[in-house]
C-alpha positions as CSV (number, residue, x, y, z in Angstrom):
1,M,0.0,0.0,0.0
2,L,1.2,3.3,-0.9
3,I,1.7,6.1,1.6
4,M,0.1,9.2,0.5
5,G,3.4,11.2,0.3
6,M,5.4,8.8,-1.6
7,K,5.8,9.0,-5.4
8,K,4.9,6.1,-7.5
9,R,7.9,4.9,-9.4
10,T,7.4,4.1,-13.0
11,F,9.5,2.1,-15.6
12,I,9.1,4.9,-18.2
13,S,7.2,8.1,-17.7
14,I,4.3,9.2,-20.0
15,E,6.4,12.1,-21.2
16,L,9.2,9.9,-22.3
17,L,6.7,7.5,-24.1
18,H,5.2,10.4,-26.0
19,I,8.6,11.7,-27.0
20,I,9.6,8.0,-28.3
21,A,6.4,7.7,-30.0
22,G,6.5,11.1,-31.6
23,F,10.0,11.0,-32.9
24,S,9.5,7.4,-34.1
25,L,6.5,8.6,-36.2
26,V,8.4,11.7,-37.5
27,F,11.2,9.5,-38.5
28,S,8.8,7.0,-40.2
29,G,7.3,10.2,-42.2
30,I,10.8,10.9,-43.5
31,L,11.4,7.2,-44.5
32,V,7.9,6.6,-45.9
33,Y,8.5,9.8,-48.1
34,F,10.7,7.5,-50.4
35,I,8.2,4.6,-50.3
36,D,4.8,6.4,-50.7
37,G,5.4,9.9,-51.4
38,F,4.8,13.4,-50.0
39,E,1.3,13.1,-48.7
40,M,1.8,9.9,-46.5
41,A,4.9,11.5,-45.2
42,M,3.4,14.6,-44.1
43,S,0.7,12.6,-42.5
44,W,3.1,10.6,-40.4
45,I,5.3,13.7,-39.6
46,I,2.1,15.7,-38.5
47,F,1.0,12.8,-36.3
48,G,4.3,12.5,-34.8
49,A,4.5,16.1,-34.0
50,M,1.2,16.0,-32.1
51,Y,2.7,13.2,-29.8
52,I,5.8,15.1,-29.1
53,S,3.7,18.2,-28.3
54,M,1.7,16.0,-25.7
55,S,4.9,15.2,-23.9
56,D,4.4,18.1,-21.5
57,I,1.7,16.4,-19.4
58,G,3.7,16.8,-16.2
59,E,3.2,13.3,-14.7
60,D,5.9,14.0,-12.0
61,E,3.9,17.0,-10.7
62,M,0.7,15.1,-10.4
63,D,-0.6,14.1,-7.0
64,I,-1.2,10.3,-6.3
65,T,-5.0,10.5,-6.7
66,K,-4.5,11.8,-10.4
67,R,-1.7,9.3,-11.0
68,N,-3.9,6.3,-9.8
69,H,-6.9,7.5,-11.8
70,P,-8.0,5.2,-14.5
71,K,-7.9,8.0,-17.2
72,H,-4.1,8.4,-16.3
73,G,-3.7,4.5,-16.7
74,L,-5.2,4.5,-20.0
75,R,-3.1,7.5,-21.3
76,R,0.0,5.5,-20.0
77,L,-1.3,2.4,-21.7
78,F,-1.7,4.1,-25.1
79,G,1.6,5.9,-24.5
80,Y,3.3,2.3,-24.5
81,V,1.3,1.5,-27.5
82,G,2.3,4.7,-29.3
83,A,5.8,4.2,-28.4
84,I,6.2,0.5,-29.3
85,F,4.3,0.8,-32.5
86,G,6.1,3.8,-33.5
87,V,9.4,2.0,-33.2
88,I,7.9,-0.9,-35.1
89,L,6.9,1.4,-37.9
90,V,10.4,2.9,-38.1
91,L,11.8,-0.7,-38.4
92,F,9.2,-1.8,-41.0
93,Y,10.0,1.2,-43.3
94,L,13.8,0.8,-42.9
95,K,13.3,-2.8,-44.0
96,Q,11.2,-1.6,-47.0
97,L,13.9,0.9,-48.0
98,V,16.9,-1.5,-47.5
99,F,15.4,-4.7,-48.8
100,Q,13.5,-3.2,-51.9
């Protein structure tokens, strides 16, 4: 059981997950330019930029009640989803470019 004054330690902060997902998507946009062209590249870059701009949530400044709220857990879950699939997308596009 957590004492109210203690901070909950997390493996990776939500801010870092958003940074990873954002830059992975921006990089994927640059790579997909050479595969699918300008429109798809802009789509990924804009999407990645939105993730990067969301990185300033301030999880470290939240009180324990807000960090334990289901909404924050959902944000954290999708932060991991975005970061993991963003990296997978980069690897996919690198494979497409290298092994054409």
